[in-house]
N, C-alpha and C positions, 0 to 999 in steps of 0.2 A: 843631789850630788854625783857629778859626774861621775868623784871618787867609789860612790858607793852603787850604783852603776856599775863600772869595772869587778867591782870587788864579787857583786852578788852572778855577773853571769861567768867570775871566774870557779866563783862557787858549781853552779853547774857547769859547766863543763871537765867541774872536776869529779860527777856523780857521773860523765856521761861518761867519762873513762874509764865506764863497767863496759859500752860497748863492743869499743874493742881487743880488751882484753878478753870478752867472750869470745870476737870471735878467732882470739890466739885460739882461743882454750878449743874453739871447734876443727881447726886446723890440727891440733897438737892432738885429736880426736880420730881423725879420717886420714890426714896427709899421712903425719909421724907415728902418728898411733902409738903414744906413750901416757903411762896411766899416770906418774909422777909431773912433766909438765904443765901436765891437766892440771892436778890435786895444785901446783904451783899457781899457774894463773885463777883454777875455781878461790883458792885461801886471798889471790892480791885484789882478787873482786868482791872478796867478803870486807877486805880488810878495807876497802874504799868506801861500799854500806856501813861500814858500821862509823865512820867518823864525816861520810857528810852533810850527817845531821845535823852533828854541832857547831861545823864551820856556816851552813845555811844559817842557822838561829842566833848564832855572830852575828852573825852581818842582816838576819834579819829579811830574807831574800823577798817573803812571801810583801810586802812592804814596797821592797826599792824597786822589783819588778812582776807585779799584780799579774800581766797578763799570761805571761809564763810557770804551765806547772810540771814546781821538779819533780813534787811527787807522782806525776804522770810517766813523769821520764824514771822516779827511781825505782817504781812497778816497775815497768818494759825492764829494766837489766836486772833485779830481786829473782823474777816469773823466766828469765836465762840461767842467772847463775843457781838457786838452785832449787830446779824445778826442768826443765827446759832437757838442756845440756845431761844430767844429770839423767835425763832417763835415754840421751843419746848415747850413753855406756854401755845402757845394758845391751844393746846389739852391737856397737862397735867394738866392746869386751869381750861378747859372748858372754856375758852376765849370767842369759838366761840362752842354754841353748835355741839357733835359727828356728824356726817355728810356730805356730798362730798364737802357742803361751806366752810368747817368746815380744809379741806382738800384740795379742790382749794386756797383758803387764802394762805395758810401754804405754800403753792407751791408758786407761785405765790412773794410771798414773798421773798424766796429762792434764786427762778431768774432773778428776778430784783436784787434781793442783788450782786447775784454771777456774775452780769455784771456789776454793778457797782464798783466791787475792781477789777476788770482786766480792765477799762480802763485805755488808757496810759494818761488820764489828767484827770484824776479822783478830782483835784486839783490842784490852782498856789499859787503864789506868794500869792495869798489878798484875796478865793474863793474855796469853793465846788465850785466842775460844778455836779453837778443832786443831788438826795433823801445822803445825807450822811449818810445813813444808819443805821438814830438812830431808830431801830429796836427795842432793848428795855426800848428807854425813848415811845415811843407809846405803847409799851403793856405792860408798866409801868402806862400809865395815863388811859388804861380803862381798866388794869385790877382792878382799884381801882376805877374808877369815874363809871363803869359799867352802859355807854350809849345801847340804844337799839343792832340790833345785825344791822340792816341795817347802821348804824352812823358806829360802829366798823367798820365794811366791806365800807364804802367810804373810812375812811379812810383811811383801808389797798391798800384799789385799788386807788386811791388819790398817797400817796406814790410811789408804787411804779411803776405805770405812771411818776411821779417825775425823778425816778433814769433811764428813756430812755431820758428827758430833756435836756438838753445842759444851765440847768436855773442854776445862783451864788448865794448858796447860803455863810449868815455870814460865815470864819472860826476865833474864837473868837481870836487864838493868832497871827491872822497873820494879819485880817481884820481891816487895821491901822485906818477907818473911825470911828466914835466913840469909838474906842477900850478900852478909863479906865472905861467908861457907861458900857459898855456888858461887861466887867471884871466884872464889881464893883458888877451888875442884876444878872449875874450870878452865882457868888461866893452866894448871897442874895437865887437866886434862888437854887441851889444843897441843900443849910441849908430845906427853906421850906420844898424840897421836901424828907427827908430824918422821918421828923416828920412825918407822916404817919405810917413808917415801925416801925419807933424806939416807939410811942406813940401813938400806935392807939384808944385809948382811952379815951390821951385830950379831952373833948369836942370843942377845936379847933382843929384837925388834920386836919376835910375833909375841913375846910374855908381857912386852910394856903396852904392846895392842891392846893387846887381852886385858890390861889392867885395867888399859885404858873406860874398860867398857862396866867398870864399879861408877865412875862417874854421871856416864848415862843410866845405871840402876837407878840410884842418885836422883838424878832427873824426874825419872818416872814416878817413885817415891813420894819425893815432895809434888811433885802437881798430884798425884792421884787425894794427897790427904788437905794438898788445898783448894782441889775441888771440889772433894767431900765436906769440907770446912763448910766453903761458898765464902761470896766475897766477902769485904771488908769494911764498914762503910770510915767513913774520913773521921770521926771519933775515935776508932778502933787503934 
């Protein structure tokens, strides 16, 4: 029906909001040179990405508009949100001093992310396969915590290598094992991440950020457990 077609296009338009949001994020990087504004826009793009799938399934966009590849649009926006713009931030905010090393790490992260995004089996019903391109989160922590350059480089190289390794990472909305714990801790972690950006002058801001690393450690340990345990059959 005409109503279904309009609804489907509206969902695609909602997904497409990630493009102007990321455009504004580029301006926040190079025109305003404002880390906080970049974070707000990046989080907004992530919110759209996290909610458009539910709307798409509810409207059944694939059946209503079979000639339009909404997943392709979503992938373009995801690459900008999670990979390309965070990589621009490496030089724009001088996470690594200007020079060959800065360029090398930026190119390495982009190539690794490009490889990951083009994998036909980048995710399963219960896990991400390979580093799930959390380059925005990596930049966020390294920018605020400011460890030494060797540690920063090591983190980027490790994540790039893991992009090529079929290691199984927790997919919070799909991994059933300890899912309630993962989601609750994830919600607390999200709040803890916002604090140092919204209230950077608060005396407990840095401590809150460091405490949020507990969830990162939990995610890594749980991912290791799931990987070495192996995939579960539907019968399990």
